[in-house]
N, C-alpha and C positions, 0 to 999 in steps of 0.2 A: 504494499499498500504506499510505503514511504516511497520505494521509487519511482511509482506514478506520479506522487506529487511534486518531487523533483525534477521527472522529466517534462510535466506539464510547465514548470516554473520555467526551467530553462530554454523552452520552446518559446514561450511567451517573451522572455528577456531577450533572445535572438531574433524575433520579429520585430520586436521595439528597437534595438541597437540597426539592424539593417534597416526602419523607417528612418531612424535618425541619420543614418548614412546618406539615403535620399535626400533627406531635407538639407543636408548640409553640404552636398555635390552635386544635385540637380540630376543623377544620373538614373535611368527608368530601372536599370536592371536590380538596384537596391530595393525598389519599392514592388518590383514583382516578385522577388524573392521574399519581401516581408511580406505580400499577400498569400504567397505558396505555404511558407511555414505558418501562418496563422491557420490557414484553411484545415491543413492538417492537425493541427492543435487542438482545433474543434471537433473535427472528426472522432479524433484519440480519446478526447473527453468525453464526447458522446458515446462511444463504445464502452470506455469506463465505466460511465453510471448506468450505461444499459446493462451491465454484468452485475452491478450491486444490484440494482432493481429486480433482474430474474434472481438473485441469489436472495432476495428477501420473500421473494414470492415462493422458492419451491424450500 
């Protein structure tokens, strides 16, 4: 459980840092990378909470 929390935190941090790089440099590759990392963070979080939810039901 702790590993998943750290992983989600690090992914959110990587997304934020990438977006700050985009704001600083203006290069669209950092913005694109930030969006991709954030999208996968949301997908991983949804899967994690789905597992927790179905674990409570069963």
